[in-house]
MARLUMFI-869780 format. One line per field, with one value per residue (C-alpha): residue number from 0; x, y, z. Coordinates in Angstrom, 3 decimals. Layout:
<rs>
seq = NUM / ... .
X = X / ... .
Y = Y / ... .
Z = Z / ... .
</rs>
This chain:
<rs>
seq = 0 / 1 / 2 / 3 / 4 / 5 / 6 / 7 / 8 / 9 / 10 / 11 / 12 / 13 / 14 / 15 / 16 / 17 / 18 / 19 / 20 / 21 / 22 / 23 / 24 / 25 / 26 / 27 / 28 / 29 / 30 / 31 / 32 / 33 / 34 / 35 / 36 / 37 / 38 / 39 / 40 / 41 / 42 / 43 / 44 / 45 / 46 / 47 / 48 / 49 / 50 / 51 / 52 / 53 / 54 / 55 / 56 / 57 / 58 / 59 / 60 / 61 / 62 / 63 / 64 / 65 / 66 / 67 / 68 / 69 / 70 / 71 / 72 / 73 / 74 / 75 / 76 / 77 / 78 / 79 / 80 / 81 / 82 / 83 / 84 / 85 / 86 / 87 / 88 / 89 / 90 / 91 / 92 / 93 / 94 / 95 / 96 / 97 / 98 / 99 / 100 / 101 / 102 / 103 / 104 / 105 / 106 / 107 / 108 / 109 / 110 / 111 / 112 / 113 / 114 / 115 / 116 / 117 / 118 / 119 / 120 / 121 / 122 / 123 / 124 / 125 / 126 / 127 / 128 / 129 / 130 / 131 / 132 / 133 / 134 / 135 / 136 / 137 / 138 / 139 / 140 / 141 / 142 / 143 / 144 / 145 / 146 / 147 / 148 / 149 / 150 / 151 / 152 / 153 / 154 / 155 / 156 / 157 / 158 / 159 / 160 / 161 / 162 / 163 / 164 / 165 / 166 / 167 / 168 / 169 / 170 / 171 / 172 / 173 / 174 / 175 / 176 / 177 / 178 / 179 / 180 / 181 / 182 / 183 / 184 / 185 / 186 / 187 / 188 / 189 / 190 / 191 / 192 / 193 / 194 / 195 / 196 / 197 / 198 / 199 / 200 / 201 / 202 / 203 / 204 / 205 / 206 / 207 / 208 / 209 / 210 / 211 / 212 / 213 / 214 / 215 / 216 / 217 / 218 / 219 / 220 / 221 / 222 / 223 / 224 / 225 / 226 / 227 / 228 / 229 / 230 / 231 / 232 / 233 / 234 / 235 / 236 / 237 / 238 / 239 / 240 / 241 / 242 / 243 / 244 / 245 / 246 / 247 / 248 / 249 / 250 / 251 / 252 / 253 / 254 / 255 / 256 / 257 / 258 / 259 / 260 / 261 / 262 / 263 / 264 / 265 / 266 / 267 / 268 / 269 / 270 / 271 / 272 / 273 / 274 / 275 / 276 / 277 / 278 / 279 / 280 / 281 / 282 / 283 / 284 / 285 / 286 / 287 / 288 / 289 / 290 / 291 / 292 / 293 / 294 / 295 / 296 / 297 / 298 / 299 / 300 / 301 / 302 / 303 / 304 / 305 / 306 / 307 / 308 / 309 / 310 / 311 / 312 / 313 / 314 / 315 / 316 / 317 / 318 / 319 / 320 / 321 / 322 / 323 / 324 / 325 / 326 / 327 / 328 / 329 / 330 / 331 / 332 / 333 / 334 / 335 / 336 / 337 / 338 / 339 / 340 / 341 / 342 / 343 / 344 / 345 / 346 / 347 / 348 / 349 / 350 / 351 / 352 / 353 / 354 / 355 / 356 / 357 / 358 / 359 / 360 / 361 / 362 / 363 / 364 / 365 / 366 / 367 / 368 / 369 / 370 / 371 / 372 / 373 / 374 / 375 / 376 / 377 / 378 / 379 / 380 / 381 / 382 / 383 / 384 / 385 / 386 / 387 / 388 / 389 / 390 / 391 / 392 / 393 / 394 / 395 / 396 / 397 / 398 / 399 / 400 / 401 / 402 / 403 / 404 / 405 / 406 / 407 / 408 / 409 / 410 / 411 / 412 / 413 / 414 / 415 / 416 / 417 / 418 / 419 / 420 / 421 / 422 / 423 / 424 / 425 / 426 / 427 / 428 / 429 / 430 / 431 / 432 / 433 / 434 / 435 / 436 / 437 / 438 / 439 / 440 / 441 / 442 / 443 / 444 / 445 / 446 / 447 / 448 / 449 / 450 / 451 / 452 / 453 / 454 / 455 / 456 / 457 / 458 / 459 / 460 / 461 / 462 / 463 / 464 / 465 / 466 / 467 / 468 / 469 / 470 / 471 / 472 .
X = -60.370 / -57.247 / -56.845 / -59.071 / -59.438 / -61.604 / -59.656 / -60.000 / -58.673 / -60.802 / -59.833 / -62.215 / -60.880 / -63.167 / -62.554 / -63.863 / -64.937 / -64.433 / -63.776 / -68.414 / -68.828 / -69.246 / -68.075 / -68.187 / -67.531 / -65.836 / -64.685 / -64.757 / -62.461 / -61.975 / -59.354 / -61.209 / -60.619 / -60.336 / -56.695 / -55.746 / -54.858 / -53.110 / -51.419 / -48.529 / -50.236 / -53.039 / -55.085 / -56.715 / -60.032 / -58.330 / -59.013 / -57.890 / -56.954 / -54.809 / -54.080 / -52.332 / -51.056 / -49.444 / -48.144 / -49.231 / -46.479 / -42.853 / -42.499 / -40.463 / -39.654 / -37.592 / -38.563 / -42.262 / -41.937 / -41.347 / -44.579 / -46.926 / -46.249 / -48.109 / -51.224 / -51.205 / -48.521 / -45.629 / -43.926 / -45.333 / -48.353 / -49.777 / -48.943 / -47.012 / -46.020 / -44.017 / -41.985 / -43.368 / -40.288 / -41.012 / -39.423 / -39.956 / -37.157 / -36.133 / -38.625 / -38.764 / -42.355 / -41.333 / -43.155 / -44.779 / -44.007 / -46.917 / -46.724 / -48.485 / -49.830 / -52.040 / -53.628 / -53.688 / -54.178 / -57.130 / -58.689 / -61.117 / -60.450 / -58.471 / -59.937 / -57.166 / -53.610 / -51.796 / -48.468 / -46.385 / -44.983 / -44.158 / -46.266 / -45.594 / -46.942 / -46.883 / -43.649 / -41.575 / -43.960 / -40.842 / -41.312 / -44.491 / -42.952 / -42.052 / -38.965 / -40.504 / -38.581 / -39.825 / -43.166 / -46.122 / -44.574 / -46.156 / -46.818 / -49.113 / -50.542 / -47.511 / -50.214 / -52.876 / -55.380 / -57.066 / -55.868 / -58.150 / -55.388 / -56.235 / -54.885 / -51.341 / -48.472 / -45.222 / -41.579 / -39.797 / -36.953 / -36.459 / -39.836 / -43.328 / -46.371 / -50.672 / -52.507 / -53.771 / -51.183 / -49.067 / -51.108 / -51.646 / -47.684 / -47.394 / -45.411 / -48.083 / -50.828 / -54.298 / -55.864 / -54.347 / -55.346 / -56.052 / -57.342 / -61.038 / -61.165 / -59.106 / -57.497 / -59.934 / -59.363 / -58.925 / -59.842 / -58.264 / -54.963 / -56.236 / -54.006 / -53.011 / -54.027 / -51.419 / -51.763 / -50.228 / -49.217 / -47.299 / -44.807 / -43.027 / -40.065 / -38.015 / -40.368 / -41.365 / -44.146 / -46.107 / -47.963 / -49.598 / -52.847 / -55.691 / -59.288 / -62.229 / -62.827 / -59.248 / -60.773 / -60.464 / -63.463 / -63.341 / -65.397 / -66.276 / -67.830 / -64.046 / -63.677 / -66.069 / -67.565 / -66.744 / -67.210 / -65.268 / -65.540 / -64.383 / -63.581 / -64.367 / -64.319 / -67.539 / -66.424 / -65.825 / -62.427 / -59.531 / -59.266 / -60.933 / -59.543 / -60.545 / -60.049 / -61.730 / -62.764 / -64.230 / -64.820 / -64.583 / -64.105 / -60.781 / -58.642 / -56.104 / -56.850 / -52.762 / -50.797 / -51.319 / -49.070 / -51.682 / -55.453 / -54.103 / -53.143 / -50.447 / -51.773 / -51.062 / -48.376 / -49.777 / -50.787 / -48.579 / -51.284 / -52.525 / -55.653 / -56.512 / -57.802 / -55.939 / -57.999 / -56.055 / -56.493 / -53.805 / -52.728 / -50.134 / -50.071 / -48.458 / -45.508 / -42.829 / -44.388 / -43.845 / -47.237 / -46.589 / -44.444 / -41.199 / -43.548 / -43.220 / -44.770 / -43.281 / -45.946 / -48.813 / -51.026 / -52.767 / -55.429 / -57.245 / -57.754 / -59.622 / -60.484 / -61.999 / -65.726 / -66.592 / -67.825 / -71.746 / -71.918 / -68.623 / -66.846 / -63.950 / -63.821 / -61.469 / -59.298 / -60.225 / -58.763 / -58.342 / -56.176 / -57.174 / -54.693 / -54.640 / -58.490 / -61.200 / -64.230 / -66.201 / -65.296 / -68.486 / -67.918 / -70.024 / -69.373 / -70.682 / -70.884 / -72.010 / -75.239 / -74.137 / -76.156 / -78.844 / -77.207 / -74.654 / -74.592 / -72.531 / -71.747 / -69.506 / -68.208 / -67.215 / -67.033 / -68.939 / -71.565 / -72.635 / -74.074 / -75.915 / -74.743 / -77.227 / -79.900 / -77.306 / -76.455 / -73.521 / -72.012 / -69.980 / -67.649 / -64.837 / -61.489 / -60.500 / -63.234 / -61.802 / -58.635 / -60.003 / -63.203 / -63.751 / -65.763 / -68.048 / -68.968 / -70.617 / -73.995 / -75.627 / -74.907 / -71.639 / -72.936 / -72.448 / -71.181 / -67.840 / -64.522 / -61.566 / -59.549 / -55.306 / -54.328 / -51.508 / -49.926 / -47.801 / -46.473 / -45.884 / -42.783 / -43.133 / -44.160 / -42.007 / -38.540 / -37.033 / -40.409 / -40.470 / -42.913 / -45.933 / -45.234 / -47.812 / -47.885 / -50.319 / -51.390 / -52.669 / -53.968 / -55.499 / -57.892 / -59.329 / -57.259 / -55.373 / -52.623 / -49.522 / -48.303 / -45.001 / -41.557 / -38.859 / -35.515 / -31.887 / -32.307 / -35.290 / -37.215 / -41.353 / -41.246 / -44.796 / -48.085 / -49.884 / -51.919 / -53.316 / -55.796 / -58.737 / -57.879 / -60.045 / -59.283 / -58.428 / -56.247 / -56.010 / -53.854 / -51.363 / -50.014 / -46.814 / -46.760 / -43.399 / -43.629 / -42.928 / -39.914 / -36.459 / -34.976 / -32.715 / -33.836 / -36.741 / -37.672 / -41.777 / -42.534 / -46.228 / -47.210 / -50.625 / -49.461 / -48.978 / -47.353 / -44.138 / -43.451 / -40.025 / -38.384 / -36.392 / -37.447 / -35.910 / -36.615 / -35.343 / -36.555 .
Y = 39.008 / 38.878 / 36.126 / 35.797 / 32.851 / 34.650 / 37.382 / 38.013 / 40.421 / 42.737 / 44.500 / 47.209 / 49.235 / 52.430 / 54.868 / 58.429 / 59.220 / 62.148 / 65.978 / 66.480 / 63.272 / 60.403 / 57.398 / 55.849 / 52.467 / 50.362 / 46.368 / 44.032 / 41.221 / 38.839 / 36.195 / 32.905 / 31.135 / 33.163 / 33.154 / 33.716 / 37.362 / 37.716 / 39.805 / 38.452 / 38.973 / 35.917 / 35.206 / 31.948 / 30.920 / 29.387 / 27.194 / 25.963 / 22.116 / 20.245 / 20.739 / 19.268 / 23.140 / 24.280 / 27.592 / 28.529 / 31.678 / 31.810 / 32.688 / 36.500 / 34.831 / 31.356 / 30.375 / 28.810 / 31.094 / 34.062 / 33.557 / 32.576 / 34.050 / 37.839 / 35.499 / 32.602 / 34.141 / 32.168 / 29.056 / 26.257 / 28.172 / 29.918 / 27.074 / 23.727 / 23.117 / 19.319 / 18.487 / 14.952 / 13.183 / 15.148 / 18.105 / 21.490 / 23.260 / 26.104 / 24.777 / 25.495 / 27.807 / 26.476 / 26.717 / 22.569 / 21.457 / 20.117 / 20.281 / 19.146 / 22.258 / 22.471 / 25.506 / 26.611 / 30.113 / 32.570 / 32.814 / 35.090 / 38.183 / 36.338 / 34.804 / 34.690 / 33.736 / 35.877 / 34.487 / 37.330 / 35.538 / 35.940 / 34.239 / 31.612 / 32.582 / 31.453 / 33.457 / 29.936 / 27.678 / 25.328 / 26.271 / 24.245 / 21.373 / 18.989 / 16.562 / 14.194 / 10.531 / 6.783 / 6.323 / 8.606 / 13.049 / 15.355 / 18.206 / 21.067 / 23.339 / 26.084 / 27.505 / 30.527 / 28.445 / 25.120 / 22.173 / 19.256 / 15.694 / 13.835 / 17.176 / 16.664 / 15.092 / 13.040 / 13.170 / 10.406 / 8.976 / 11.957 / 11.026 / 12.794 / 10.303 / 12.080 / 10.991 / 8.431 / 6.827 / 7.664 / 5.193 / 2.603 / 2.484 / 2.090 / 5.059 / 6.957 / 5.813 / 7.052 / 8.873 / 11.838 / 12.561 / 15.309 / 16.517 / 16.763 / 16.124 / 12.810 / 11.932 / 12.333 / 11.704 / 15.062 / 15.723 / 19.285 / 20.419 / 23.606 / 26.488 / 26.775 / 22.582 / 19.651 / 16.493 / 13.252 / 11.329 / 8.757 / 6.911 / 4.113 / 5.901 / 9.303 / 11.321 / 14.729 / 16.138 / 18.708 / 20.826 / 23.345 / 25.543 / 25.101 / 25.862 / 24.399 / 23.111 / 20.847 / 18.613 / 15.165 / 13.579 / 10.026 / 7.075 / 6.539 / 3.125 / 1.818 / 2.459 / -0.708 / -0.506 / 1.563 / 1.399 / 3.705 / 3.116 / 5.372 / 4.738 / 7.972 / 8.505 / 7.799 / 10.560 / 12.980 / 13.650 / 11.561 / 12.439 / 9.354 / 7.324 / 5.925 / 2.884 / 2.058 / -1.476 / -2.628 / -4.591 / -4.330 / -6.638 / -5.873 / -6.047 / -8.179 / -10.528 / -10.248 / -6.990 / -4.119 / -0.506 / 2.301 / -0.180 / -0.640 / 1.608 / 1.767 / 3.062 / 6.883 / 7.426 / 8.044 / 11.522 / 13.264 / 14.669 / 14.024 / 10.731 / 9.189 / 6.226 / 4.059 / 1.905 / -0.322 / -3.382 / -6.057 / -8.321 / -9.975 / -12.753 / -9.885 / -9.590 / -9.810 / -10.281 / -7.871 / -6.915 / -6.725 / -3.130 / -4.143 / -2.796 / -4.377 / -5.250 / -4.777 / -3.189 / -5.548 / -2.895 / -1.139 / 2.408 / 0.997 / -2.966 / -3.779 / -7.108 / -8.860 / -9.906 / -12.465 / -15.400 / -16.659 / -18.151 / -16.514 / -13.493 / -11.365 / -11.966 / -8.062 / -8.327 / -5.009 / -3.838 / -0.662 / 0.823 / 4.147 / 5.429 / 7.450 / 7.752 / 5.958 / 5.181 / 3.102 / 3.585 / 4.420 / 2.829 / 4.814 / 4.014 / 5.473 / 2.812 / 3.416 / 1.846 / -2.453 / -5.284 / -6.255 / -9.950 / -8.423 / -8.795 / -6.177 / -7.734 / -6.517 / -8.871 / -7.959 / -10.576 / -13.167 / -10.675 / -9.718 / -6.671 / -5.645 / -2.821 / -1.977 / -1.217 / -0.386 / 3.410 / 2.725 / 0.141 / 0.820 / -1.081 / -1.300 / -0.602 / -4.549 / -5.322 / -3.547 / -4.525 / -8.155 / -7.969 / -8.690 / -7.136 / -9.069 / -8.865 / -11.957 / -13.078 / -16.567 / -19.024 / -17.135 / -17.850 / -14.741 / -17.696 / -17.155 / -15.454 / -15.890 / -18.224 / -18.355 / -22.476 / -22.770 / -20.571 / -17.288 / -14.021 / -11.451 / -9.349 / -5.870 / -2.818 / -0.220 / -2.169 / 0.020 / 1.272 / 4.529 / 3.644 / 1.961 / -1.645 / -3.328 / -6.874 / -10.213 / -13.057 / -15.673 / -18.056 / -21.518 / -23.525 / -21.499 / -22.131 / -20.168 / -17.589 / -16.829 / -13.308 / -11.769 / -9.813 / -10.265 / -8.276 / -9.758 / -11.627 / -13.543 / -10.722 / -9.932 / -6.656 / -7.189 / -9.895 / -8.636 / -11.589 / -13.733 / -15.485 / -17.774 / -16.452 / -17.435 / -18.552 / -15.757 / -13.449 / -10.616 / -7.444 / -7.037 / -3.305 / -3.388 / 0.496 / 0.557 / 3.698 / 2.659 / 1.001 / 1.917 / 1.607 / -1.567 / -5.256 / -7.414 / -10.538 / -11.094 / -14.954 / -16.369 / -19.206 / -21.464 / -24.750 / -26.421 / -23.310 / -21.030 / -18.010 / -15.602 / -12.701 / -9.709 / -6.239 / -2.981 / 0.511 / 3.890 / 6.059 .
Z = -112.636 / -113.078 / -115.314 / -118.043 / -120.247 / -122.791 / -124.551 / -127.866 / -130.558 / -132.387 / -135.089 / -136.861 / -139.732 / -140.663 / -143.432 / -142.775 / -146.478 / -148.103 / -147.635 / -147.828 / -145.570 / -147.973 / -148.804 / -145.101 / -144.620 / -141.975 / -142.186 / -138.282 / -138.210 / -134.415 / -133.395 / -134.161 / -130.901 / -127.773 / -125.155 / -121.523 / -120.386 / -116.647 / -114.274 / -112.693 / -108.629 / -108.591 / -105.602 / -104.397 / -102.431 / -99.345 / -96.524 / -92.691 / -93.483 / -96.582 / -99.165 / -102.432 / -103.777 / -106.125 / -107.844 / -112.078 / -111.590 / -111.926 / -107.921 / -107.756 / -104.244 / -104.780 / -100.369 / -100.567 / -96.623 / -99.077 / -100.200 / -98.129 / -94.703 / -95.653 / -95.556 / -93.871 / -90.721 / -89.782 / -90.981 / -87.959 / -86.648 / -89.620 / -92.647 / -92.502 / -96.672 / -97.752 / -101.181 / -102.211 / -100.039 / -96.660 / -96.964 / -95.533 / -94.035 / -96.712 / -99.177 / -102.648 / -104.247 / -108.055 / -110.985 / -112.081 / -108.211 / -106.475 / -102.644 / -99.619 / -97.621 / -94.246 / -93.965 / -89.946 / -89.093 / -88.083 / -91.492 / -90.056 / -91.768 / -94.257 / -97.514 / -100.085 / -100.452 / -102.852 / -105.541 / -106.985 / -110.525 / -113.513 / -116.374 / -118.577 / -121.810 / -125.560 / -126.040 / -123.684 / -123.371 / -122.568 / -119.072 / -118.987 / -119.545 / -116.601 / -116.315 / -114.444 / -112.695 / -112.940 / -110.215 / -108.338 / -109.190 / -107.160 / -110.037 / -110.940 / -113.687 / -114.771 / -116.857 / -115.135 / -117.438 / -116.818 / -118.959 / -120.121 / -119.209 / -122.439 / -123.896 / -121.800 / -124.096 / -123.479 / -124.762 / -124.720 / -126.357 / -128.378 / -129.726 / -128.274 / -128.242 / -127.167 / -123.882 / -125.309 / -126.847 / -123.951 / -121.837 / -124.379 / -124.627 / -120.564 / -121.134 / -118.395 / -116.265 / -117.036 / -114.320 / -112.920 / -108.952 / -106.927 / -103.740 / -101.727 / -98.527 / -99.985 / -102.646 / -106.101 / -110.017 / -112.116 / -115.455 / -115.616 / -114.061 / -112.116 / -111.390 / -107.921 / -107.227 / -107.109 / -108.858 / -108.646 / -111.562 / -111.979 / -115.170 / -115.983 / -116.907 / -116.763 / -118.887 / -119.966 / -119.610 / -121.708 / -120.677 / -123.144 / -123.396 / -125.215 / -126.614 / -125.530 / -129.255 / -129.097 / -126.473 / -127.740 / -128.950 / -126.759 / -126.926 / -123.527 / -123.509 / -124.783 / -121.305 / -120.082 / -116.995 / -113.480 / -109.858 / -107.674 / -104.229 / -101.362 / -97.101 / -95.383 / -91.255 / -89.891 / -87.099 / -90.322 / -89.116 / -91.448 / -94.945 / -97.486 / -100.034 / -103.179 / -105.623 / -108.989 / -110.412 / -113.501 / -116.294 / -120.180 / -123.299 / -124.112 / -120.981 / -119.267 / -116.316 / -115.404 / -114.706 / -117.468 / -117.172 / -117.885 / -117.559 / -114.132 / -111.516 / -108.370 / -105.788 / -104.396 / -101.969 / -98.135 / -97.731 / -95.513 / -93.384 / -89.784 / -89.898 / -93.379 / -94.180 / -96.639 / -98.672 / -101.887 / -103.887 / -102.993 / -105.404 / -104.432 / -106.678 / -109.340 / -107.673 / -110.436 / -113.567 / -116.624 / -118.876 / -122.911 / -122.228 / -119.931 / -116.724 / -113.725 / -110.447 / -107.858 / -105.496 / -104.514 / -104.079 / -106.002 / -106.873 / -109.858 / -111.240 / -114.853 / -115.682 / -118.045 / -119.025 / -116.362 / -117.794 / -117.520 / -113.902 / -113.321 / -111.980 / -111.070 / -107.078 / -106.092 / -102.483 / -101.049 / -98.008 / -96.216 / -92.978 / -91.112 / -89.794 / -85.836 / -86.073 / -84.358 / -85.188 / -88.224 / -91.715 / -94.433 / -97.522 / -100.286 / -103.870 / -108.235 / -110.379 / -113.492 / -115.721 / -116.336 / -117.770 / -115.215 / -116.055 / -113.530 / -109.853 / -107.676 / -104.678 / -101.440 / -99.102 / -95.931 / -92.853 / -94.349 / -94.468 / -98.888 / -99.687 / -103.306 / -104.451 / -105.942 / -103.310 / -100.566 / -101.376 / -98.338 / -96.276 / -92.763 / -91.806 / -88.201 / -88.452 / -88.770 / -91.130 / -93.564 / -93.399 / -95.506 / -98.317 / -101.922 / -104.582 / -106.584 / -110.411 / -112.411 / -113.726 / -113.539 / -110.116 / -109.195 / -105.539 / -102.500 / -100.948 / -102.881 / -101.146 / -102.398 / -101.022 / -101.315 / -102.497 / -99.596 / -96.934 / -96.806 / -95.287 / -98.599 / -97.896 / -95.798 / -97.400 / -97.487 / -95.917 / -94.510 / -92.855 / -90.568 / -88.461 / -89.660 / -92.208 / -94.210 / -94.681 / -96.127 / -94.647 / -96.611 / -95.336 / -97.169 / -93.554 / -90.768 / -87.652 / -84.916 / -85.964 / -83.789 / -84.978 / -82.913 / -83.311 / -82.440 / -81.401 / -82.390 / -79.417 / -79.318 / -77.369 / -77.941 / -78.911 / -80.514 / -81.441 / -84.131 / -84.024 / -81.597 / -82.171 / -84.817 / -88.225 / -91.032 / -94.160 / -97.115 / -97.444 / -93.942 / -93.734 / -91.014 / -90.339 / -87.564 / -85.861 / -84.071 / -83.255 / -79.213 / -80.601 / -81.299 / -84.649 / -85.613 / -87.528 / -86.597 / -86.848 / -87.662 / -87.091 / -88.442 / -86.726 / -87.590 / -86.215 / -89.695 / -92.019 / -89.981 / -91.700 / -91.042 / -92.469 / -91.049 / -91.153 / -90.491 / -89.040 / -89.454 / -87.313 .
</rs>
């Protein structure tokens, strides 16, 4: 193997005895902990499709094209790669940076991708320190050895914190996200794989090798109860997405960075489902560590235990990008006391998530769902109805080519939602019909509209809302 993670040194001293062959003896000692050995040429298996990718070696060749062309063929025909900002021209392959990699080559006669470069060793572990800006950063493991996220440390303001403290103090979100036909939660940083990590400020992430015995013994019960829901293309073509909800005794129902996690960036794939928790009422709020909510969309939301005869309700929405057909919802949840009910509401239908294993919904139904966890007479007819009519600010704005808005309706009724240019001409009709009370996700895909400033106007007969959006192509 080109990487051996269980290397040890054994020293044996032998007394060969005297002239007569007597008084022989020997003594042996071995290193207490294993270490990792690696060559400067590493390979990984590769398959067609999209990957989140990075290098575990400091490459001898700086350009992505110089590193990948030999195995995958020419850029644009055998493969395509982007950094987290969508850049691909003269793209560099940097140690510790993550990328989106689409392999389109015919892999019949090729099963691996080879990278050549320097190994980060204990001689200079500073190369395993990644400087991150605030927000989402696509990273990769700069070491050849796997690193458990609990062994990462964070340096900010001249102080270094272990992973748990960095999460508690609101420096970093707890989940590290990888990719396997969609976003997944990763406990380990492994070589050649990219990972998204969210930080609340500029800081240094220290990736250091460790032995299996170094892993933290965390009390899993402190995490409370969680449910992870995934939305997947029924046709198996588009990539999936996931959200996590949960309850725990010490959680805060309001925004708390590190307890609640912002929605992941849209992947740079051609077809995918985007699933998120909608917390529009959190916009502008600030947690105890001074972290401010700038986006209403979340990948995880943990709340306090509901009172008896009451429920916690999460409004979950999804958008299917460039796909045809229905969406399958599946979930994993931990064991929970029988006194709690766990339900999913979709378009007036209620599903018991203890009894069901999957639910199929249309793309339209995906736009407005509720997950309910409660007890007693919480009632499955409960829906999250806003107290007043509102239209959220478009996000993103400026945008290209799609932007999202949440329409909050406090009553059932006819709704008109249209897009106008600056001379008052209708360029698109987003909604024109009867809608039920609740939160509705509305997306404007402006692929066929030129760049410029446009007006979005909503009219319910009793309420009107207008806002400007900017399309930049």
